[in-house]
VMD Tcl script that draws the C-alpha trace (Angstrom):
set ca {
  {11.10 -2.35 37.37}
  {12.73 -3.64 40.43}
  {16.54 -3.77 41.27}
  {18.07 -5.22 44.79}
  {21.10 -3.93 44.92}
  {22.30 -4.74 48.39}
  {26.00 -5.02 49.40}
  {27.37 -8.83 49.70}
  {30.42 -8.32 51.85}
  {31.94 -5.88 54.61}
  {34.32 -4.40 52.18}
  {31.61 -3.21 49.91}
  {29.41 -2.18 53.26}
  {32.44 0.26 54.09}
  {32.47 1.45 50.74}
  {29.04 2.36 50.74}
  {29.43 4.10 54.02}
  {32.46 6.09 52.85}
  {31.25 7.15 49.49}
  {29.93 10.86 49.33}
  {26.27 11.67 49.07}
  {24.17 12.37 45.99}
  {23.91 10.52 42.71}
  {26.53 12.52 40.38}
  {29.05 13.08 42.93}
  {29.06 9.20 43.91}
  {29.05 8.29 40.39}
  {31.93 10.71 39.44}
  {34.10 9.41 42.79}
  {33.19 5.59 43.60}
  {29.44 4.32 42.80}
  {27.37 3.57 46.07}
  {24.58 1.26 45.49}
  {22.22 4.29 46.83}
  {23.57 6.11 43.53}
  {23.40 3.18 41.24}
  {19.75 2.70 42.46}
  {18.95 6.49 41.90}
  {20.89 6.32 38.49}
  {18.34 3.48 37.50}
  {15.66 5.32 38.77}
  {16.34 8.06 36.79}
  {16.89 5.62 33.37}
  {13.54 3.93 34.36}
  {11.82 7.36 34.16}
  {13.36 8.38 30.55}
  {12.06 4.91 29.64}
  {8.55 5.19 30.84}
  {8.48 8.39 29.72}
  {8.62 7.51 25.52}
  {5.72 8.15 23.63}
  {6.39 4.67 22.09}
  {6.62 1.07 23.23}
  {10.15 -0.63 23.96}
  {11.46 -4.09 24.20}
  {14.89 -4.82 24.67}
  {15.50 -8.74 24.33}
  {18.66 -10.33 25.18}
  {20.56 -13.19 23.10}
  {17.97 -15.87 23.97}
  {14.72 -14.07 22.59}
  {13.63 -12.98 26.39}
  {12.46 -9.65 27.61}
  {14.92 -8.20 29.84}
  {13.73 -4.47 29.58}
  {10.46 -2.65 28.97}
  {8.69 0.13 29.58}
  {5.08 1.11 30.33}
  {3.96 1.78 26.59}
  {4.25 -1.71 26.23}
  {2.12 -2.90 28.56}
  {-0.87 -0.57 27.90}
  {0.21 -1.35 23.65}
  {-0.56 -5.35 24.67}
  {-4.63 -6.26 24.62}
  {-4.04 -8.72 27.62}
  {-1.71 -7.74 30.27}
  {1.08 -10.05 30.78}
  {1.77 -11.07 34.79}
  {5.26 -10.28 34.23}
  {6.70 -9.02 31.06}
  {10.19 -9.40 32.10}
  {10.09 -12.84 32.14}
  {8.55 -13.25 28.57}
  {10.05 -14.72 25.67}
  {9.81 -13.37 22.45}
  {7.35 -16.12 21.16}
  {4.82 -14.75 23.58}
  {5.42 -11.24 22.72}
  {4.72 -11.96 19.23}
  {1.40 -13.90 20.29}
  {0.04 -11.33 21.95}
  {0.93 -8.45 19.05}
  {-0.42 -10.72 16.64}
  {-3.73 -10.37 17.90}
  {-3.87 -6.31 17.14}
  {-2.66 -6.65 13.94}
  {-4.62 -7.48 10.72}
  {-2.23 -10.03 8.88}
  {-0.59 -11.96 11.70}
  {1.99 -14.38 9.90}
  {2.87 -11.26 7.94}
  {3.76 -9.54 11.21}
  {5.58 -12.31 12.72}
  {7.61 -13.36 9.46}
  {8.86 -9.24 9.18}
  {9.50 -9.43 13.17}
  {11.78 -12.26 12.81}
  {13.41 -11.05 9.74}
  {14.26 -7.87 11.59}
  {15.46 -9.41 14.57}
  {17.85 -11.58 12.46}
  {19.45 -8.32 10.76}
  {22.83 -8.49 11.83}
  {23.66 -4.87 11.51}
  {21.89 -1.29 11.91}
  {18.10 -1.20 12.20}
  {15.21 -3.13 9.91}
  {12.18 -1.01 9.97}
  {8.47 -1.80 8.56}
  {5.20 -0.88 9.37}
  {1.68 -3.31 9.74}
  {-1.90 -2.18 9.59}
  {-3.77 -2.66 13.02}
  {-7.30 -4.04 13.34}
  {-8.81 -1.01 14.39}
  {-7.58 0.70 11.16}
  {-4.60 2.19 12.48}
  {-1.07 1.37 12.07}
  {1.82 0.20 13.97}
  {5.78 1.09 12.91}
  {8.03 -1.28 14.22}
  {12.20 -0.70 14.31}
  {14.39 -3.97 15.49}
  {18.18 -2.49 16.05}
  {21.39 -4.30 17.70}
  {22.67 -3.19 20.96}
  {26.13 -1.91 20.63}
  {27.13 -4.32 23.38}
  {27.61 -7.11 20.01}
  {26.15 -9.99 22.17}
  {23.11 -10.49 19.96}
  {20.69 -8.50 22.15}
  {18.03 -6.27 20.22}
  {16.03 -3.39 21.24}
  {12.23 -3.31 19.79}
  {10.43 0.04 19.51}
  {7.02 0.08 18.53}
  {5.38 3.28 17.60}
  {1.66 4.48 16.58}
  {1.83 5.49 13.14}
  {-1.85 5.83 12.56}
  {-1.66 9.74 12.48}
  {0.85 9.16 9.82}
  {-1.73 6.76 7.81}
  {-4.38 8.63 7.93}
  {-2.10 11.91 6.63}
  {-1.02 9.53 3.47}
  {-4.49 8.25 2.59}
  {-5.34 11.66 2.48}
  {-2.74 12.99 0.45}
  {-3.69 10.45 -1.64}
  {-7.12 10.81 -1.93}
  {-6.34 14.38 -2.81}
  {-3.75 13.65 -5.73}
  {-6.70 11.52 -7.22}
  {-9.73 13.18 -6.57}
  {-11.29 16.59 -7.90}
  {-11.39 19.28 -4.82}
  {-14.49 20.56 -5.60}
  {-16.64 17.82 -6.30}
  {-14.98 14.94 -4.97}
  {-14.97 13.07 -7.84}
  {-11.96 11.18 -9.64}
  {-10.13 13.45 -11.39}
  {-8.38 12.52 -14.88}
  {-5.33 10.58 -13.69}
  {-7.37 8.18 -11.61}
  {-9.90 7.91 -14.38}
  {-7.08 6.93 -16.74}
  {-5.71 4.78 -14.21}
  {-9.16 2.80 -14.00}
  {-9.67 2.86 -17.63}
  {-6.48 1.25 -18.08}
  {-7.49 -1.64 -15.86}
  {-10.97 -2.08 -17.38}
  {-9.05 -2.27 -20.77}
  {-6.95 -4.72 -19.94}
  {-9.64 -7.02 -18.46}
  {-12.40 -6.27 -21.35}
  {-10.84 -9.49 -23.71}
  {-10.83 -11.95 -20.46}
  {-14.56 -11.15 -19.33}
  {-16.16 -10.94 -22.45}
  {-18.52 -7.98 -21.78}
  {-18.21 -4.43 -23.10}
  {-17.27 -1.00 -21.74}
  {-19.08 2.34 -22.42}
  {-17.31 5.91 -21.82}
  {-19.58 8.73 -21.75}
  {-18.25 12.26 -22.00}
  {-20.40 14.97 -20.95}
  {-19.84 18.93 -21.14}
  {-21.95 21.15 -20.37}
  {-23.25 24.02 -22.45}
  {-23.43 27.56 -21.51}
  {-21.41 27.05 -18.33}
  {-19.02 29.76 -18.96}
  {-21.91 32.23 -19.68}
  {-23.26 31.30 -15.94}
  {-19.78 32.05 -14.81}
  {-19.61 35.39 -16.35}
  {-22.97 36.36 -15.56}
  {-23.25 35.06 -11.94}
  {-19.83 34.57 -10.89}
  {-17.49 31.50 -9.59}
  {-19.60 30.75 -6.40}
  {-22.78 29.90 -8.50}
  {-20.54 28.02 -11.10}
  {-18.79 25.86 -8.73}
  {-22.35 25.29 -6.74}
  {-23.54 24.20 -10.20}
  {-20.62 21.87 -10.87}
  {-20.84 19.88 -7.44}
  {-24.91 19.56 -8.19}
  {-24.19 18.21 -11.34}
  {-21.73 15.79 -10.05}
  {-24.38 14.44 -7.51}
  {-26.66 14.07 -9.96}
  {-24.47 11.92 -11.92}
  {-23.27 10.02 -8.99}
  {-27.20 8.95 -8.19}
  {-27.71 7.67 -12.04}
  {-24.91 5.23 -11.92}
  {-24.19 1.83 -10.76}
  {-21.85 1.03 -7.87}
  {-19.21 -0.20 -9.88}
  {-19.10 2.52 -12.25}
  {-16.88 5.88 -12.59}
  {-18.22 9.33 -12.59}
  {-15.16 11.45 -13.14}
  {-14.03 15.51 -13.46}
  {-12.60 15.24 -16.64}
  {-11.50 19.03 -16.63}
  {-13.86 22.47 -16.11}
  {-17.21 21.76 -17.11}
  {-16.36 18.24 -18.45}
  {-17.45 14.71 -16.97}
  {-16.55 11.26 -17.79}
  {-18.62 8.20 -17.03}
  {-16.95 4.83 -17.18}
  {-19.40 1.63 -17.37}
  {-18.19 -1.43 -16.98}
  {-19.50 -4.89 -17.73}
  {-21.90 -4.02 -20.13}
  {-23.82 -6.90 -21.68}
  {-23.57 -5.48 -25.12}
  {-22.64 -1.85 -26.19}
  {-26.53 -0.49 -26.60}
  {-26.77 -0.98 -22.90}
  {-24.88 2.46 -22.66}
  {-27.85 4.29 -24.77}
  {-30.43 4.08 -21.37}
  {-27.68 5.56 -19.36}
  {-26.57 8.17 -21.32}
  {-30.41 9.10 -21.71}
  {-30.81 8.98 -17.86}
  {-27.66 10.99 -17.26}
  {-28.74 13.40 -19.68}
  {-32.47 13.88 -18.12}
  {-30.66 14.06 -14.86}
  {-28.33 17.00 -15.45}
  {-31.41 18.91 -17.37}
  {-33.90 18.54 -14.77}
}
mol new
graphics top color blue
foreach p $ca { graphics top sphere $p radius 0.5 }
foreach p [lrange $ca 0 end-1] q [lrange $ca 1 end] { graphics top cylinder $p $q radius 0.2 }
display resetview
């Protein structure tokens, strides 16, 4: 940001000449142009030091102030962001999000928020996420401060937590909660599709004896091996879940007739016993 601050009258030049040196002292007494320039430079450094993009819009929707992170975020460097309007800024940001229309609608709604701050998150085309905050300034003149923060790490953390909550940590298979959820969905559409649904319950005989004689480490290896064998035998749309302990459940959808589950059950039994 470039600021041209030159005294325009002889009285102003005299005030600058008589002002004490040093930014803080000058601002405390009679602000000089040098002190103002130093303070603006200080604020510029603070703004550019923020780890997220910032854009300040005036009441007409023009970008009056921004930091370096905003320029780095945009795919195409604009000639002069200081003379960019909201429409141009949105067009640039829309090119990096997965749903441009939804992003524009949310952004314009956030900017129209009269009080407080509006927040939302959008998905990026590269698989990441962007957290957006639009808040009104305290000046009360329609100006808005827009902050855009990379939320990719938070997105991945949420996905990891969601995955752990719905999958068995040992085998990586869906757990009982996810199985019941998929079963509810399958039952809901069962009547509409006119196809059958198969649920195969698998219990490992002698597993407790293996655990007792060879230890839990060997038992865990056996469960992982069984899970991998079951997954190899089912179709892509089927679900293999660990129901608990040494129990597994296979959910088969879109069966033409119920007898079609019989060959699968035989293959699964052979795969486990091999």
